[in-house]
N, C-alpha and C positions, 0 to 999 in steps of 0.2 A: 192430243198428247196429254197424258196425265202423269201425276207424280205419286200415285198410290203405291205404298210399299217401298218407296225409295227414301232411305235415311240420309238426309243432307248433313254433311259434317259442319262443324262450327267454324266456318271460314267467312271472310268479309263479303258483303253483298253489295257494296258500292260499285260505282262505275269503274272502268279499267283505268289504270295509270299507264298511259302509253309511253313507250320509250321516247327519249328526247327527240329523235329524228321524226317521230310520228305525231308531234303535238300541234301541227298545223291543222287547219280545219279539214275534217275528213268527209269525203262524199258519203252519203247515207247508203247503207246496205240493210237488208232485212234484219230487224232486231228480234230476239227471242226472249221470252220470259224465263225465269228460273225453272218453272215447271217444264217448259219445252226443252230447255237445255238438259234437265235431268232425264227426260225421255230419250234424248239423243245419246246420252251416256249409257243408258240402259240398253239401247239397241247395240251399241258398240260392245258391251259386255255380253249380251245374250246371243247375237247373231254374227258379231264380228265387225259390223260397220253400221253407221248411220248416214242418212242422206237428207239434204235440204233440196227439194225439187225446184227447178227453174230459178236458181239463185242469181244467175247473171242474166241481164236483160238481153233479148234477142239482138238488138242493134249493137250492143257491146260485144256480143259473141261473134257477130258477123265481122266486125272490125278486127277482133282478135284472130279469127281464122285467116284473114288476109295477111295479118302480121306473121302467122305461122308459115303460110305459103311462101312469103318473101324470105323468111329465115332459112327454110329448107332449100329454096332455090339458091340463095347465097352460099349455102354449104355444099353445093354441087349435087343437090337431090340425094343427100345421104344423111345418116344419123347425126343429129345435132342437139346440143344442150346449151341453154342460156341460164347462167347462174346469177343469183342476186337480184336486187330490185332495179338497178340502173338500166339494164337492157329492156325492161318491160314497164318502166315508170310511166310512160304515156299511154298505157293500155288499161283495160279493165283490171289486169293483175296489179297494176300500181294503185288503182283505186281501192282494191280489196286490201292491199297491204296497209293502207292508211285508214281503213274503215274502223271507227271506234266500235261499231255494232259487232263486226266480225271478231275483233279483238276480245270483246267481252264474252262472246260465245266460247272462245278458246280458253280464256283464263278461268271462266266458271266451270267448263268441262274438266279442266285439269284439277281444279280445286275439289270438285265433287268426287272425282275418281280417286284422288290421292289423299284427301283430307289435309293438304298442305297449301299454304299460300302460294299463288302463282308467282314465279320469279320474274324479274324485269328483264326478259330476253326478247329480242326481235325475232321475226320469222327468218328461217333460211329458205329462200325461194329457188325453185328450179322450173324451167320450162323444157320439157323433154319431148323431142320429136323423133319418132321411129319411122323409118322408111328404107326401102332398098335392102340388099343383103346385109349391110352393116347393122340395120335396125333389127333384123332377125337374130343376129349374134348377141344382142343385148336383151333378148327375151328369154324367159324361163330360167332366169338367174335368181334363185331364192336368197333372201337376205333379211336381216333386221335393220331397221332405221336407227340412226344415231339419236334421233329425237323422239320424245314420248308420243306426241300427237301428230298425225299426218292428215292434212287436208288435200284432197285430190279433185281438181276441176278438169273434166274432159273437155277438150276444145275440138278435136277432130277424132271421131271414132269410125273406123272402116266398117263397111257393111260386108256381109258374107260370113262364111264359117270361121275364118281366122280374123277375128275382130279385136284382138289384143285385150281381152277381158282381164280384169283384176282377179288374181288368185290368192286366197288367204288360208293360212292355218292360224286362226285368230287366238291371240292371248295365251300363248304357250309358255310364257315366262313372266316373272315379275319384273319390276324396275329394280335393277341390281343396285345394291348400296355402294359397291366398289367397282371402279372402272376395270380392274383386273378380271373380275367375274364376267363382266360384259365382254371383255376381250376373249376369254375362253369360249363363251357362247358363240362368238363370231368365227373363231377358228374351227370349232366343231361343225359349223354350218357351211363355211366357205371353203370347201375342199371337194375334190373331184368325186369321191365316193358318195358323200352325203348329197351332193347335187344330183348325181345319177339316180340315187334311191328316190329322191323327191320327184324328179321328173318321171321316173317309172311309175311311182305311186299315183301321180296326177293323171297318168294315161290309163292305168289299169284299175284304179280305185278312186275315181273322181269325186265320189260322195264324201270322201274324207276331207275335202276342201270346200271352202266357200268361194263360189265364182260369181263375180259381179259384172253383168253386162251393163256398161255405163251409157248414160245419156248426156250429150253435150249440154253444158249450162247448169246441170245438177252439181251440187257440191257434196262430196263424200268424205266422211270422217272415219278414221280407224286408229287404233293404237299401234303405230308403226314400229315403235321400239319393242313391243311385246309380241308382235305377230310376225311369223315367217310369211313373206309375200313376194310376189313377182307379177309379171304380166305375160299373158299368152302371146304367141307370135301373131303377126298380122301379115297380110299379103305384101310382098316386096314392092308392088307397084302402087301401094296406097300409103297414106300417112296416118299415124296414130300420134296425137299430140295431147299431152296432159300437163297441167300446171300443178306444182306441188308446193304447199306451204308447210314447213316443218316447224314445230313449236316445242321448246324446252329440251335442251341438252342436259340430262341429269348429271353428267360427268364433266361439265364445263370447267370446273375448278380443279379437276384431278391433276395432281403433279405428274403422275405416270403418263397420262395422256399428253401433257405438255412436253415431257422428256422424249416421248416417241414421235412427237410432231404430228399427231393425228387430230 
């Protein structure tokens, strides 16, 4: 990775200031230099996503896969979502949430991309398990994320033609200054006509999209707030499990958002 041609904004370069809940000793995860983080940001801007290969150790991934199987079984072998740190605190996902090295990657990536100091916000975590007919109903739903940066860790990826790949129209909007503008974007996207057009486009003109065939244990980064994205369907008798770390809600302090209870 190199940093040639990348103009770094004038932002702090010290270690991350972790939120209060994360200031206990953190298990080590791979650290990146500023040059490597700048290269990751360039990849997100240029091709829509960046990736750190084999970010989670094989043994940790094995334990996490068993955790997913148990969660899916407990849910009656249907679509299930675990939100927040508490349900996964004793897994590799808990270690990642408390990793100072990963936190620094996120804060520096945000600062390099926005030329703003990273706010003191914790991750919003989700473990999403697609399986059965209910899992297929939650596929090919195009959306913007609420948070600027999205980290995606594949845990289980089905084999075969329908493997639940990540589908992106990357970086199609800026970070909106006002929550109302963001709300308009979402209304224009989240309706039956727009969804039909996008699904049709993904089928008839797939080259318009970036499609990411994911590898378990690799860690993928993309600008979830700025990118229209979804997942392709997977076979109903298989499991697609992904862990998501969302970072920085730009409208966290919005009065309108608070009034609407969103």
